[in-house]
N, C-alpha and C positions, 0 to 999 in steps of 0.2 A: 807163576810167570808174572812179570812186571810190564806195564805199559807206560811209554813215556809220553809227557805232554810239555811241549815247549811252553813257557810263560811268554805270552805276548806283552812285554812291556811298551809296545807302541801304543797299547789300548790305556795306559797309566798317563793321566796328565794332572800333575800335582797343583800346579801354579793358580794361586787365586782362590784357594778353598776356604780361607778364614772367614769368609762370608757366609759359608754355607751351612754352618751350625744351626740346626733348627730348619734347614731347608733341604733340598734333595740334590742329588746327582745321578748321573746316568751309567747306567753298565753298558761297556762295550762289548759287543758280540764278536766271538772267534767265528769268522764267517766260514772257515773250513769245517768247522763242527757244529756250530750252533743249530738248535731246534729253528724251524719256521719263526716260531714266536715262543715269548716266556710261558713255560707250563701255569696251569692254574695253583700257585702254591706262593706262599709269602713266608718270610722268615726274620726272626729277631737274633740280633748278637750284639756283642759290645765290638768297638771299632776304635781306631785311631784316623782320624782325617785332619791333615794339614799339621799334624803334631799335638791336636787336641783330643783327648779321651772322651768319648761319647757312646750313645747306644746307636743301633742303626736298623731299620725297617727295610727289607729288600722285597719289592712287589713290583710287577709289570716292568722289568728292566730299569728300574731306579732304585736308589738307595736314598732314604730318608734319615737324616741324621736327628739323633735325640739328645738334648743337652743333658749331661750328669755332672755331679759334684766331682768325680773322679773316675778312676778305672774300674769296670764292673768286670764280672767275670760269668756266671751261667745265667741264661734267662729260663724263667719258668712261667709256664701258660697260665693264667688265671681265666679260665674260659669264662665263667658266670659274669664276670667283669668286663669282658671283652678286653682284657689288658694282658700285659706281660710284667711280669717282675724281674728286674734286674738286680743282682745282688753283687756288692762290692766285693772287689778282688782283694783275697787276704793278704795283709789285714784289713779288712773293709771297714769303713765306719758308716756306711749308708745303703740302703736297699731302695729301688725307686720302682714305684708302680707306673707304668707307661701304657697310656690309652692309644691301643692299636688303630683306632680310627682317626685319631687326631695326634701323631707322634709330635707335632711341634707344639702342643700343649705342655705346660709345666707340669713334669711329673710329681706324684705325691711321694714323699720321702719318709722313711723312719729309721730308727737307729738300733743297734744291738743293745743288749741289757747293760746296765751299768758296769763298766770294767771289762766289757769284753769287745771283741771284734768280730765280724762275720767271717766265715771261711769260704765264702763264694756260691754257696749252693743252698736250696731251699726245696722242699715238696709241699704239695697242696692237696687235699681230699676233703671235699665239702667244706665245713666250716673250720676245719684245722688246718693250719700252716706251720710248718716245722723249718727252721733255719738252725743249721748249723754254726756254732759260735765258738770261740776261744778266748779263755781268759787271758788278758794282755800282759799280766804279771806272771802267772805260772805256767801257762801254755796248756792246762787242762781245758777239756773241751766239754760241750754240752749240746744235746739237741734241745732246742728251746721251742716248746709248742705255743701257738700264738692264734689268736682269732683271725680268721682269714679275711674278715672284713674290716675290723679296727685295727689289726696288727697288734693290738696290746697282749704282751706276755701273759700266758697262763700258768704255766710251769717249766722247769729247768730238769732235763734229764741227764745226769753225767755219764759220759761215753768213754773218757780217756783221752789221751794225748792227741790233739789235733784232728778232730773229725772233719770230713770232707763232703763227700757227695751224700746225698739222702734220698731215698724213694719210699713211696708206699707200694707193698706187694698184697697178694691174697684179696683184693678188692678194698684196701685199707685197713685189713686186720693187723697187718704186720709193718712196722716201720723198720727199713732196713738202712744202716748207717755204716759207711765205709770210713774207718779209724785210719788216718794216714800214719799216725805214730811217731811223728818225726819230732824230737824235741828240739827246741830253739831258744835263744836268748829272748829276755823279758818282752822286748818288743815285737816279738814273733817274725822278725824279717830276715835274721842272719841264716847262716849256713847251719845244717844239721849237726848237733852236737852229740848225736848217738848214732852216726850212720852205720854202725855194724850190728847194731841191737836195735833195730825200730820195732816198737811196741804197737804193730799194726796189726788189725783184724777187721772183721766185718760182723756187726751187731745185728740181730734180730730183736728188735724191743716191742713190747704192746705199746702202742700209741696212746693208750687211755691211763697206763699207770707208769709207764716208763721201766717197768719190769724187763730183765733180760731173758728173752725165750731162748736164745741159743747163741753161742759166741763161735765164730769160725777164725781160726788162726793157722798161719803157715807153718812148715816144719823148722827147726831151730835152724837147719842149714840155708834157709831162706829169710834169714832175720834182716837182711838189708832191703827186703822190698816193702815199698809203701803202698797200701792199697787205697785208690783214689778215685776212680771214676767209674761209673755204673749204668746198665741200662736194663730196662725189664722187657721181657719177651711178651707177645699177646697172650700166652696162657696164665699170666698174673702170677706165677710160680717160678719161674726161670729169671735169673739175674745174671748178667755177664759183667765182669769187672776187668779193669785194667790197672796196671801197677806201674810204679817208678823205681828203679834200682838205684840204691844209693852206692854201691859197690861194683863197678864195672870190670873189675879185674877177671871175674867169670861170668859167662852168658846164662842167664836164667830165664825161663818162663815168665812172661809178664803180662799173660791173659788168662782167664778162668772163668767158669762158670759155677754160680751157687745155685743149688734146688733148695728153696726155701724149706726149712724144716729138717733137711738131711745134711748134706755136706757140699764140698767142694771140689772140682776137678779143673786140673791145669790145662790150657790148649797149647799145642806145640808152638815152637817158633816156625818162623819162615825157612825156607830152604837155605837161604843166606842167612845165618843164625844172628849176625850183628845188624841186620837190615833196619830194626826198629830202634836201634841205639839205646836199648834197656829204657825206653820212655814212651809211655802212652798218654797222649793229651785228650782223647775222646773216644767214647764207645758208642755204638748204636746197633739195634737189630731191627732187621726189615719188617714189613708188614705182616708176612706171611710166617715169620718166626724160623725160617729156614737158615738165614745168613746172619752172621755177626760180622761187622766192620770195626776197625779201630785205626786211628791216625797217630803218627808219630812225627811231628815236628821237628825233632832232632834229625830223624833218619829220613826225612822228606819223603814219606809214604804212606798211603792208605792202605790197610790190608784187610783179608777176607776170610773167614772161616766157616765151615759150614756147622751149625748148630745141632745138625742131625747127627753127625759122628764125629763132631771135633776136628776135622782134616783143616789143614791150611790150604787154601785154593789159590791165592796169588794176591799180587798187590800193584798199585797204581802209584806211580811215582810224580809228586808235585812238591815243590820246594816251599818249606814252612806250612805245610798242611796241617791243621788242628780241628776247626770247626766240622762237625758232622751231624748230620741229622738224617733219618729214616724218612723217604716219602710215603705217601699213602698207597702208592702202587706197589706191589709185591716186587722183591728183587731190586729195588731203587734206593739210592742214597744221594745226598747232597753234601758236598764238602766246600770249605772255604779255607783260604790261606793268608798269612800275613803279607802277602804281595797284592791282595785284591781279588785273587780269583775266586770265582763260584762255578762250580763244576757238578752237573749232574752226572751220576755214576750208576751202571746197570751191573748187577751182580749176576754170575753163573759161574759154572763149574771150572772155569779158566781164570776166574778171579774178578776183577773190577776193570770195566770198560768206560771211557768216557762217551755220554751221548750227546752232551752240549756244554760249552763253556763260555763264560763272560769274564771280564776282568773290570775293575773299577779301581778309581783313586782312594782307596781306603786300606787300611792295615786291619783285616779281620782278625779278631781274637779268638779264644780258645773253645768257645761253645756255640752251638747253633741251634736254634729252635724252630721247628716247623710250625707255623701258628696258623 
């Protein structure tokens, strides 16, 4: 079942925001649905404000913009430093460490290894930081081990064509890398040149040696699917992943579950099989480990599955929705859109229902981090 939410464009006011980069703007509350006050949560994302790419910190019904050299993709929490790392969008040439207590301070920047581009994602555990990177000439990818404090590269582990998302599982014992597998021209910007034979997989690596512990690949009849985004369940063993299909002539499942060290299972499509438009932008698992949510900006829907038995539970319609994060409370998610929406969603057996809704004069990007 899908719940419709009208986008309140009266809450969007774009004029005169050029001076706000490095400043802040207000979130406009949807009076019909909003909670009495902003819940005790803060978020980091990439955004575009007044045509300028930047980072954004959402807290206390306000958006503080963060100056960046270019468009960013996924934020990663650097808890020990009280900071977030924003990785440049593929093909990215920068990563920016942002002080969450002083978002107007100049971010600390570092670059990919020589001849490479960032693929938009990173993972951190203790003093180990992994960034996914792509050779700008060949498209070959790597998980690059860095010092989490100095960001200096320590090792390069080859992964295959176009690595994307990365996370630590089993308390840091296993590094899981989603390999998008899409071959592109040398500048890694163009359309796929292997749309029907995507070399996509999920790798389990030993983070100390780079040794491949297990490789998970889809069947041959699903070779057009690119495995891209992941989320880790509270048990530290279960990974949910979302995919993007390069061939929409057939509707295929685009969500799956990986049990680390074992295998993968695919999740069912919604009742309306075309609702997700063969494209998943972000995935998240709630704090209880019972619910999986995923967004499709192309389909304009956030969907919900049961992680217990894999059932499709329902969706929530919101144009250009993509950013997604689990709240600290069980059964609660947050979603953002390219139209400036910030929505608190409650999960249940009937799908996702809006609990509160704000809008801002910002185009929020693909991913959302609860900080």
